[in-house]
py3Dmol code that shows the C-alpha trace and the ligand (Angstrom):
import py3Dmol

protein = """\
ATOM      1  CA  SER A   1      16.768  44.726  22.359  1.00  0.00           C
ATOM      2  CA  THR A   2      18.852  44.006  19.268  1.00  0.00           C
ATOM      3  CA  SER A   3      16.924  46.521  17.146  1.00  0.00           C
ATOM      4  CA  THR A   4      19.004  49.204  15.447  1.00  0.00           C
ATOM      5  CA  GLU A   5      15.949  51.401  14.841  1.00  0.00           C
ATOM      6  CA  PRO A   6      16.779  54.874  16.240  1.00  0.00           C
ATOM      7  CA  LEU A   7      14.983  55.679  19.489  1.00  0.00           C
ATOM      8  CA  VAL A   8      14.570  59.275  18.347  1.00  0.00           C
ATOM      9  CA  LEU A   9      13.667  60.126  14.746  1.00  0.00           C
ATOM     10  CA  SER A  10      14.736  63.459  13.295  1.00  0.00           C
ATOM     11  CA  SER A  11      12.931  65.257  10.470  1.00  0.00           C
ATOM     12  CA  ARG A  12      12.224  68.823   9.312  1.00  0.00           C
ATOM     13  CA  SER A  13       9.212  71.040   8.765  1.00  0.00           C
ATOM     14  CA  PRO A  14       8.298  71.753   5.096  1.00  0.00           C
ATOM     15  CA  ASN A  15      10.327  74.995   5.057  1.00  0.00           C
ATOM     16  CA  ASN A  16      13.234  73.280   6.844  1.00  0.00           C
ATOM     17  CA  SER A  17      13.406  75.769   9.717  1.00  0.00           C
ATOM     18  CA  VAL A  18      11.993  73.502  12.433  1.00  0.00           C
ATOM     19  CA  ALA A  19      13.680  70.282  13.537  1.00  0.00           C
ATOM     20  CA  ILE A  20      11.101  67.670  14.557  1.00  0.00           C
ATOM     21  CA  LEU A  21      12.333  65.033  17.016  1.00  0.00           C
ATOM     22  CA  THR A  22       9.983  62.073  17.435  1.00  0.00           C
ATOM     23  CA  LEU A  23      10.378  59.680  20.360  1.00  0.00           C
ATOM     24  CA  ASN A  24      10.349  56.252  18.755  1.00  0.00           C
ATOM     25  CA  ARG A  25       9.718  53.420  21.224  1.00  0.00           C
ATOM     26  CA  PRO A  26       6.047  52.958  20.328  1.00  0.00           C
ATOM     27  CA  LYS A  27       5.763  49.436  21.769  1.00  0.00           C
ATOM     28  CA  ALA A  28       6.888  50.701  25.179  1.00  0.00           C
ATOM     29  CA  LEU A  29       4.732  53.860  24.884  1.00  0.00           C
ATOM     30  CA  ASN A  30       7.983  55.846  24.597  1.00  0.00           C
ATOM     31  CA  ALA A  31       9.177  54.881  28.067  1.00  0.00           C
ATOM     32  CA  LEU A  32      12.216  57.079  28.600  1.00  0.00           C
ATOM     33  CA  SER A  33      15.065  54.599  28.909  1.00  0.00           C
ATOM     34  CA  SER A  34      18.595  55.899  29.412  1.00  0.00           C
ATOM     35  CA  PRO A  35      19.578  55.123  25.776  1.00  0.00           C
ATOM     36  CA  LEU A  36      16.487  56.978  24.533  1.00  0.00           C
ATOM     37  CA  PHE A  37      17.293  60.022  26.651  1.00  0.00           C
ATOM     38  CA  ASP A  38      20.941  59.970  25.527  1.00  0.00           C
ATOM     39  CA  GLN A  39      19.779  59.977  21.890  1.00  0.00           C
ATOM     40  CA  LEU A  40      17.331  62.795  22.597  1.00  0.00           C
ATOM     41  CA  ASN A  41      20.091  64.879  24.194  1.00  0.00           C
ATOM     42  CA  ALA A  42      22.397  64.177  21.234  1.00  0.00           C
ATOM     43  CA  GLU A  43      19.718  65.194  18.690  1.00  0.00           C
ATOM     44  CA  LEU A  44      18.929  68.349  20.676  1.00  0.00           C
ATOM     45  CA  GLU A  45      22.597  69.340  20.761  1.00  0.00           C
ATOM     46  CA  LYS A  46      22.880  68.695  17.019  1.00  0.00           C
ATOM     47  CA  ALA A  47      19.826  70.847  16.305  1.00  0.00           C
ATOM     48  CA  ASP A  48      21.112  73.592  18.602  1.00  0.00           C
ATOM     49  CA  GLU A  49      24.393  73.763  16.666  1.00  0.00           C
ATOM     50  CA  ASP A  50      22.799  73.587  13.184  1.00  0.00           C
ATOM     51  CA  ASP A  51      22.310  77.127  11.802  1.00  0.00           C
ATOM     52  CA  SER A  52      19.474  76.008   9.517  1.00  0.00           C
ATOM     53  CA  VAL A  53      17.377  75.027  12.567  1.00  0.00           C
ATOM     54  CA  ARG A  54      15.516  77.933  14.175  1.00  0.00           C
ATOM     55  CA  ALA A  55      13.146  76.043  16.487  1.00  0.00           C
ATOM     56  CA  ILE A  56      12.713  72.461  17.691  1.00  0.00           C
ATOM     57  CA  VAL A  57       9.595  70.329  18.166  1.00  0.00           C
ATOM     58  CA  ILE A  58       9.610  67.214  20.373  1.00  0.00           C
ATOM     59  CA  THR A  59       6.737  64.780  20.034  1.00  0.00           C
ATOM     60  CA  GLY A  60       5.819  61.135  20.595  1.00  0.00           C
ATOM     61  CA  SER A  61       3.054  59.016  19.105  1.00  0.00           C
ATOM     62  CA  GLU A  62      -0.695  59.620  19.064  1.00  0.00           C
ATOM     63  CA  LYS A  63      -1.126  57.175  21.948  1.00  0.00           C
ATOM     64  CA  ALA A  64       1.788  58.339  24.052  1.00  0.00           C
ATOM     65  CA  PHE A  65       4.060  61.339  24.256  1.00  0.00           C
ATOM     66  CA  ALA A  66       5.939  59.296  26.876  1.00  0.00           C
ATOM     67  CA  ALA A  67       4.621  56.967  29.610  1.00  0.00           C
ATOM     68  CA  GLY A  68       7.425  57.826  32.003  1.00  0.00           C
ATOM     69  CA  ALA A  69      10.904  56.704  32.908  1.00  0.00           C
ATOM     70  CA  ASP A  70      11.505  53.059  31.993  1.00  0.00           C
ATOM     71  CA  ILE A  71      10.142  51.078  34.954  1.00  0.00           C
ATOM     72  CA  LYS A  72      11.691  47.828  33.754  1.00  0.00           C
ATOM     73  CA  GLU A  73      15.120  49.498  33.592  1.00  0.00           C
ATOM     74  CA  MET A  74      14.673  50.994  37.066  1.00  0.00           C
ATOM     75  CA  LYS A  75      13.068  48.206  39.024  1.00  0.00           C
ATOM     76  CA  ASP A  76      16.210  46.407  40.237  1.00  0.00           C
ATOM     77  CA  LYS A  77      18.406  49.466  40.695  1.00  0.00           C
ATOM     78  CA  GLU A  78      19.952  50.112  44.121  1.00  0.00           C
ATOM     79  CA  PHE A  79      20.449  53.420  45.932  1.00  0.00           C
ATOM     80  CA  ALA A  80      24.248  53.430  45.775  1.00  0.00           C
ATOM     81  CA  GLU A  81      24.204  52.843  42.029  1.00  0.00           C
ATOM     82  CA  VAL A  82      21.613  55.503  41.149  1.00  0.00           C
ATOM     83  CA  TYR A  83      23.285  57.989  43.504  1.00  0.00           C
ATOM     84  CA  LYS A  84      26.842  57.412  42.291  1.00  0.00           C
ATOM     85  CA  ARG A  85      25.787  57.509  38.630  1.00  0.00           C
ATOM     86  CA  ASN A  86      23.456  60.479  39.270  1.00  0.00           C
ATOM     87  CA  PHE A  87      20.550  58.628  37.645  1.00  0.00           C
ATOM     88  CA  LEU A  88      18.344  61.048  35.612  1.00  0.00           C
ATOM     89  CA  GLY A  89      20.987  63.775  36.010  1.00  0.00           C
ATOM     90  CA  THR A  90      21.432  63.987  32.231  1.00  0.00           C
ATOM     91  CA  TRP A  91      17.793  65.040  31.861  1.00  0.00           C
ATOM     92  CA  THR A  92      18.766  68.571  32.935  1.00  0.00           C
ATOM     93  CA  LYS A  93      20.879  69.006  29.776  1.00  0.00           C
ATOM     94  CA  ILE A  94      17.712  70.226  28.036  1.00  0.00           C
ATOM     95  CA  LYS A  95      18.070  73.443  30.043  1.00  0.00           C
ATOM     96  CA  ASP A  96      21.249  74.249  28.077  1.00  0.00           C
ATOM     97  CA  ILE A  97      19.555  74.205  24.666  1.00  0.00           C
ATOM     98  CA  ARG A  98      19.409  77.812  23.451  1.00  0.00           C
ATOM     99  CA  LYS A  99      16.824  77.407  20.692  1.00  0.00           C
ATOM    100  CA  PRO A 100      13.147  77.282  21.629  1.00  0.00           C
ATOM    101  CA  ILE A 101      11.668  73.806  22.035  1.00  0.00           C
ATOM    102  CA  VAL A 102       7.950  73.207  21.482  1.00  0.00           C
ATOM    103  CA  GLY A 103       6.449  70.007  22.898  1.00  0.00           C
ATOM    104  CA  ALA A 104       3.576  68.354  20.988  1.00  0.00           C
ATOM    105  CA  VAL A 105       1.700  66.088  23.397  1.00  0.00           C
ATOM    106  CA  SER A 106      -0.949  63.542  22.424  1.00  0.00           C
ATOM    107  CA  GLY A 107      -1.955  60.687  24.711  1.00  0.00           C
ATOM    108  CA  PHE A 108       0.023  59.763  27.808  1.00  0.00           C
ATOM    109  CA  ALA A 109       2.474  62.199  29.365  1.00  0.00           C
ATOM    110  CA  LEU A 110       3.016  60.338  32.626  1.00  0.00           C
ATOM    111  CA  GLY A 111       5.714  60.593  35.252  1.00  0.00           C
ATOM    112  CA  GLY A 112       8.955  61.340  33.434  1.00  0.00           C
ATOM    113  CA  GLY A 113       6.892  62.024  30.296  1.00  0.00           C
ATOM    114  CA  CYS A 114       5.073  64.855  32.054  1.00  0.00           C
ATOM    115  CA  GLU A 115       8.405  66.029  33.461  1.00  0.00           C
ATOM    116  CA  LEU A 116      10.077  65.989  30.045  1.00  0.00           C
ATOM    117  CA  ALA A 117       7.144  67.987  28.655  1.00  0.00           C
ATOM    118  CA  MET A 118       7.406  70.559  31.458  1.00  0.00           C
ATOM    119  CA  SER A 119      11.120  71.031  30.793  1.00  0.00           C
ATOM    120  CA  LEU A 120      10.353  72.303  27.261  1.00  0.00           C
ATOM    121  CA  ASP A 121       9.618  75.948  26.429  1.00  0.00           C
ATOM    122  CA  LEU A 122       6.067  75.771  25.067  1.00  0.00           C
ATOM    123  CA  LEU A 123       3.585  72.914  25.117  1.00  0.00           C
ATOM    124  CA  ILE A 124       0.829  72.197  22.612  1.00  0.00           C
ATOM    125  CA  CYS A 125      -1.398  69.252  23.490  1.00  0.00           C
ATOM    126  CA  ASN A 126      -4.687  67.838  22.265  1.00  0.00           C
ATOM    127  CA  SER A 127      -7.803  67.040  24.245  1.00  0.00           C
ATOM    128  CA  ARG A 128      -6.752  63.375  24.302  1.00  0.00           C
ATOM    129  CA  ALA A 129      -3.587  64.192  26.239  1.00  0.00           C
ATOM    130  CA  VAL A 130      -3.328  62.712  29.750  1.00  0.00           C
ATOM    131  CA  PHE A 131      -0.922  64.277  32.239  1.00  0.00           C
ATOM    132  CA  ALA A 132      -0.119  62.650  35.575  1.00  0.00           C
ATOM    133  CA  GLN A 133       2.652  62.024  38.090  1.00  0.00           C
ATOM    134  CA  PRO A 134       1.845  58.412  39.011  1.00  0.00           C
ATOM    135  CA  GLU A 135       5.169  57.730  40.770  1.00  0.00           C
ATOM    136  CA  ILE A 136       3.416  57.378  44.145  1.00  0.00           C
ATOM    137  CA  THR A 137       1.745  54.226  42.783  1.00  0.00           C
ATOM    138  CA  LEU A 138       5.248  52.757  42.253  1.00  0.00           C
ATOM    139  CA  GLY A 139       6.564  53.519  45.733  1.00  0.00           C
ATOM    140  CA  ILE A 140       8.608  56.544  44.651  1.00  0.00           C
ATOM    141  CA  ILE A 141       8.157  60.253  43.941  1.00  0.00           C
ATOM    142  CA  PRO A 142       8.831  62.244  40.748  1.00  0.00           C
ATOM    143  CA  GLY A 143      12.557  62.686  40.130  1.00  0.00           C
ATOM    144  CA  ALA A 144      12.859  65.080  37.207  1.00  0.00           C
ATOM    145  CA  GLY A 145      10.821  68.174  37.987  1.00  0.00           C
ATOM    146  CA  GLY A 146       7.431  66.684  38.875  1.00  0.00           C
ATOM    147  CA  THR A 147       7.422  68.302  42.298  1.00  0.00           C
ATOM    148  CA  GLN A 148       9.328  71.458  41.320  1.00  0.00           C
ATOM    149  CA  ARG A 149       8.277  72.594  37.842  1.00  0.00           C
ATOM    150  CA  LEU A 150       4.743  71.254  38.296  1.00  0.00           C
ATOM    151  CA  THR A 151       4.240  73.302  41.470  1.00  0.00           C
ATOM    152  CA  GLY A 152       5.495  76.425  39.718  1.00  0.00           C
ATOM    153  CA  LEU A 153       3.120  75.872  36.815  1.00  0.00           C
ATOM    154  CA  ILE A 154      -0.120  74.851  38.556  1.00  0.00           C
ATOM    155  CA  GLY A 155       0.399  75.849  42.210  1.00  0.00           C
ATOM    156  CA  LYS A 156       0.813  73.881  45.430  1.00  0.00           C
ATOM    157  CA  ALA A 157      -2.799  72.756  45.889  1.00  0.00           C
ATOM    158  CA  ARG A 158      -3.073  71.083  42.501  1.00  0.00           C
ATOM    159  CA  ALA A 159       0.514  69.806  42.524  1.00  0.00           C
ATOM    160  CA  MET A 160      -0.015  68.079  45.891  1.00  0.00           C
ATOM    161  CA  ASP A 161      -3.188  66.517  44.498  1.00  0.00           C
ATOM    162  CA  MET A 162      -1.348  65.170  41.440  1.00  0.00           C
ATOM    163  CA  VAL A 163       1.828  64.055  43.243  1.00  0.00           C
ATOM    164  CA  LEU A 164       0.188  62.432  46.288  1.00  0.00           C
ATOM    165  CA  THR A 165      -2.829  60.835  44.583  1.00  0.00           C
ATOM    166  CA  GLY A 166      -1.521  60.218  41.065  1.00  0.00           C
ATOM    167  CA  ARG A 167      -4.553  62.102  39.708  1.00  0.00           C
ATOM    168  CA  LYS A 168      -4.709  62.190  35.902  1.00  0.00           C
ATOM    169  CA  ILE A 169      -5.760  65.373  34.111  1.00  0.00           C
ATOM    170  CA  ASP A 170      -6.765  65.768  30.472  1.00  0.00           C
ATOM    171  CA  GLY A 171      -5.459  68.287  27.951  1.00  0.00           C
ATOM    172  CA  LYS A 172      -8.221  70.856  28.475  1.00  0.00           C
ATOM    173  CA  THR A 173      -7.654  70.789  32.237  1.00  0.00           C
ATOM    174  CA  ALA A 174      -3.904  71.083  31.666  1.00  0.00           C
ATOM    175  CA  GLU A 175      -4.595  74.203  29.598  1.00  0.00           C
ATOM    176  CA  ALA A 176      -6.952  75.669  32.207  1.00  0.00           C
ATOM    177  CA  TRP A 177      -4.372  75.039  34.955  1.00  0.00           C
ATOM    178  CA  GLY A 178      -1.492  76.569  32.999  1.00  0.00           C
ATOM    179  CA  LEU A 179       0.467  73.349  32.483  1.00  0.00           C
ATOM    180  CA  VAL A 180       0.367  73.759  28.685  1.00  0.00           C
ATOM    181  CA  SER A 181       0.355  76.763  26.364  1.00  0.00           C
ATOM    182  CA  ARG A 182      -2.482  75.593  24.105  1.00  0.00           C
ATOM    183  CA  CYS A 183      -4.809  72.588  23.910  1.00  0.00           C
ATOM    184  CA  VAL A 184      -6.220  71.822  20.458  1.00  0.00           C
ATOM    185  CA  GLY A 185      -9.271  69.700  19.692  1.00  0.00           C
ATOM    186  CA  ASP A 186      -9.115  66.035  18.841  1.00  0.00           C
ATOM    187  CA  GLU A 187      -9.759  66.759  15.158  1.00  0.00           C
ATOM    188  CA  GLU A 188      -6.606  68.860  14.879  1.00  0.00           C
ATOM    189  CA  ASN A 189      -3.108  67.441  14.356  1.00  0.00           C
ATOM    190  CA  VAL A 190      -1.090  68.388  17.404  1.00  0.00           C
ATOM    191  CA  VAL A 191       2.265  67.982  15.658  1.00  0.00           C
ATOM    192  CA  GLU A 192       1.177  70.267  12.805  1.00  0.00           C
ATOM    193  CA  GLU A 193       0.007  72.824  15.355  1.00  0.00           C
ATOM    194  CA  ALA A 194       3.312  72.636  17.211  1.00  0.00           C
ATOM    195  CA  VAL A 195       5.262  72.951  13.956  1.00  0.00           C
ATOM    196  CA  LYS A 196       3.176  76.034  13.072  1.00  0.00           C
ATOM    197  CA  VAL A 197       4.134  77.566  16.415  1.00  0.00           C
ATOM    198  CA  GLY A 198       7.764  76.589  15.739  1.00  0.00           C
ATOM    199  CA  GLU A 199       7.612  78.168  12.265  1.00  0.00           C
ATOM    200  CA  THR A 200       6.192  81.371  13.719  1.00  0.00           C
ATOM    201  CA  ILE A 201       9.097  81.547  16.159  1.00  0.00           C
ATOM    202  CA  ALA A 202      11.469  80.607  13.314  1.00  0.00           C
ATOM    203  CA  SER A 203      10.247  83.622  11.329  1.00  0.00           C
ATOM    204  CA  PHE A 204      11.763  86.028  13.887  1.00  0.00           C
ATOM    205  CA  GLY A 205      15.379  87.003  14.488  1.00  0.00           C
ATOM    206  CA  ARG A 206      17.342  84.367  16.334  1.00  0.00           C
ATOM    207  CA  VAL A 207      19.130  86.745  18.693  1.00  0.00           C
ATOM    208  CA  ALA A 208      15.884  88.232  20.040  1.00  0.00           C
ATOM    209  CA  VAL A 209      14.259  84.794  20.252  1.00  0.00           C
ATOM    210  CA  GLN A 210      17.175  83.430  22.265  1.00  0.00           C
ATOM    211  CA  ALA A 211      17.085  86.461  24.567  1.00  0.00           C
ATOM    212  CA  GLY A 212      13.336  86.059  25.103  1.00  0.00           C
ATOM    213  CA  LYS A 213      13.752  82.419  26.067  1.00  0.00           C
ATOM    214  CA  GLU A 214      16.666  83.232  28.367  1.00  0.00           C
ATOM    215  CA  ALA A 215      14.770  86.040  30.093  1.00  0.00           C
ATOM    216  CA  VAL A 216      11.565  84.056  30.692  1.00  0.00           C
ATOM    217  CA  ASN A 217      13.522  81.072  32.024  1.00  0.00           C
ATOM    218  CA  ALA A 218      15.529  83.356  34.341  1.00  0.00           C
ATOM    219  CA  SER A 219      12.260  84.432  35.973  1.00  0.00           C
ATOM    220  CA  LEU A 220      11.912  80.897  37.336  1.00  0.00           C
ATOM    221  CA  GLU A 221      15.169  81.164  39.234  1.00  0.00           C
ATOM    222  CA  LEU A 222      15.846  84.802  40.091  1.00  0.00           C
ATOM    223  CA  PRO A 223      14.311  87.118  42.692  1.00  0.00           C
ATOM    224  CA  LEU A 224      12.207  89.808  40.984  1.00  0.00           C
ATOM    225  CA  ASP A 225      14.734  92.667  41.223  1.00  0.00           C
ATOM    226  CA  GLN A 226      17.496  90.539  39.698  1.00  0.00           C
ATOM    227  CA  GLY A 227      15.127  89.173  37.065  1.00  0.00           C
ATOM    228  CA  LEU A 228      13.975  92.644  36.070  1.00  0.00           C
ATOM    229  CA  ARG A 229      17.593  93.801  35.881  1.00  0.00           C
ATOM    230  CA  LEU A 230      18.577  90.858  33.662  1.00  0.00           C
ATOM    231  CA  GLU A 231      15.553  91.482  31.435  1.00  0.00           C
ATOM    232  CA  ARG A 232      16.386  95.183  31.107  1.00  0.00           C
ATOM    233  CA  ARG A 233      20.037  94.460  30.311  1.00  0.00           C
ATOM    234  CA  LEU A 234      19.073  91.912  27.653  1.00  0.00           C
ATOM    235  CA  PHE A 235      16.532  94.389  26.253  1.00  0.00           C
ATOM    236  CA  GLN A 236      19.155  97.146  26.185  1.00  0.00           C
ATOM    237  CA  SER A 237      21.733  94.847  24.595  1.00  0.00           C
ATOM    238  CA  LEU A 238      19.398  94.146  21.680  1.00  0.00           C
ATOM    239  CA  PHE A 239      19.925  97.784  20.628  1.00  0.00           C
ATOM    240  CA  ALA A 240      23.401  96.609  19.591  1.00  0.00           C
ATOM    241  CA  THR A 241      21.870  94.265  16.983  1.00  0.00           C
ATOM    242  CA  GLN A 242      21.156  94.909  13.315  1.00  0.00           C
ATOM    243  CA  ASP A 243      17.845  93.105  13.809  1.00  0.00           C
ATOM    244  CA  GLN A 244      16.623  95.853  16.152  1.00  0.00           C
ATOM    245  CA  LYS A 245      17.461  98.506  13.505  1.00  0.00           C
ATOM    246  CA  GLU A 246      15.841  96.350  10.841  1.00  0.00           C
ATOM    247  CA  GLY A 247      12.706  95.541  12.865  1.00  0.00           C
ATOM    248  CA  MET A 248      11.996  99.110  13.948  1.00  0.00           C
ATOM    249  CA  GLY A 249      13.082 100.544  10.580  1.00  0.00           C
ATOM    250  CA  ALA A 250      10.747  98.184   8.739  1.00  0.00           C
ATOM    251  CA  PHE A 251       7.868  99.200  11.009  1.00  0.00           C
ATOM    252  CA  ALA A 252       8.496 102.893  10.327  1.00  0.00           C
ATOM    253  CA  GLU A 253       8.780 102.254   6.565  1.00  0.00           C
ATOM    254  CA  LYS A 254       5.681 100.007   6.538  1.00  0.00           C
ATOM    255  CA  ARG A 255       7.540  97.034   5.060  1.00  0.00           C
ATOM    256  CA  LYS A 256       8.331  93.475   6.190  1.00  0.00           C
ATOM    257  CA  PRO A 257      11.622  93.071   8.070  1.00  0.00           C
ATOM    258  CA  THR A 258      14.376  90.747   6.874  1.00  0.00           C
ATOM    259  CA  TRP A 259      16.246  89.295   9.843  1.00  0.00           C
ATOM    260  CA  GLY A 260      20.017  88.866   9.692  1.00  0.00           C
ATOM    261  CA  ASP A 261      20.253  87.080  13.048  1.00  0.00           C
ATOM    262  CA  LYS A 262      22.859  89.554  14.217  1.00  0.00           C
TER     263      LYS A 262
END
"""
ligand_1 = """\
54
LIG
N 8.275 51.822 31.596
C 8.487 50.673 30.945
N 7.555 50.106 30.138
C 6.396 50.740 30.003
C 6.105 51.946 30.655
C 7.126 52.503 31.489
N 6.955 53.674 32.131
N 4.856 52.330 30.338
C 4.375 51.387 29.503
N 5.292 50.426 29.290
C 5.169 49.241 28.463
C 4.283 48.206 29.116
O 5.003 47.474 30.077
C 3.878 47.372 27.920
O 4.954 46.535 27.596
P 4.669 44.977 27.168
O 3.868 45.106 25.894
O 6.038 44.437 26.978
O 3.891 44.392 28.280
C 3.751 48.417 26.823
O 4.494 49.555 27.254
C 2.336 48.881 26.575
O 1.789 49.293 27.828
P 0.403 48.707 28.430
O 0.154 47.344 27.936
O 0.427 48.913 29.911
O -0.633 49.744 27.737
P -2.046 50.197 28.312
O -2.669 51.001 27.202
O -2.790 49.069 28.897
O -1.691 51.202 29.536
C -0.519 53.012 30.613
C -1.036 52.394 29.294
C -1.698 53.438 31.500
C 0.288 54.249 30.243
C 0.350 51.978 31.372
O 1.308 51.460 30.473
C 1.101 52.550 32.534
O 0.515 52.764 33.596
N 2.432 52.818 32.399
C 3.278 53.256 33.463
C 3.068 54.736 33.751
C 3.945 55.191 34.927
O 3.798 54.737 36.041
N 4.886 56.121 34.657
C 5.777 56.650 35.651
C 7.090 55.956 35.581
S 8.161 56.391 36.942
C 8.918 57.829 36.471
O 8.665 58.360 35.405
C 9.920 58.412 37.431
C 10.340 59.821 37.171
O 9.879 60.720 37.833
C 11.331 60.136 36.173
"""
view = py3Dmol.view(width=600, height=400)
view.addModel(protein, "pdb")
view.setStyle({"model": 0}, {"cartoon": {"style": "trace"}})
view.addModel(ligand_1, "xyz")
view.setStyle({"model": 1}, {"stick": {}})
view.zoomTo()
view.show()
């Protein structure tokens, strides 16, 4: 394509505290091409470094959050090339973003789109959302978390069903199965809901928010005793922050806290 239109649009919530990144390949249903993912990673890194951003929302269009990795880009690739270049390896960069990321999913979240969604911290979808791992229909399997994160979120029985049959589930089912945090009705605006969640998070101290995200994510990788130890150490370390004095002091004085992010 010769278009210079950005593949990821960046905007802000009304109070400026939430960066909103919108996947912008509507004609391809936001198929996650390598250039699109590179732009997404670059925008995420920018938002992570920008002190005025306190939370991030990633969304797509009403019809599609993302319909998967770009099949047309992939179809002629050979093993040696994808292996040597570690194809999809850059998708794991999202794990290094320290600020919370809220996904707002409407429409298709298929294959890599479902995997991108699952790599975010919280997911808000609407009842029109469709989640699936249809890779089996293309002669492959999921390659960016669709067998690993999905199984952790919904369990082996349901993950096997989705991965081996390509079964599609709607937003309400995704909520019931624990794939998303909240599913809103069709009449509600899923991006507005996600921004509200982002603004709520943005209203708290950044040090505690970052520690909360770090601790929950550690639970996915650590044995329980190590996870509990990390959690306790992070909890204890927050007593070194002004925000802990401010938060508890404000409670005792029956006033609203003012966070200093330190
Ligand atoms: N890659 C590339 N292009 C895609 C795409 C994808 N994943 N998904 C949709 N598109 C393109 C279509 O080719 C079409 O392009 P043209 O207008 O140039 O023909 C355009 O987007 C609109 O799509 P449709 O005409 O198919 O729209 P529809 O409403 O009839 O169907 C759909 C929508 C059911 C989502 C269908 O597009 C579809 O099945 N898409 C593929 C879904 C899929 O298999 N995703 C998994 C990809 S593999 C993967 O993600 C691997 C991994 O684990 C990382």
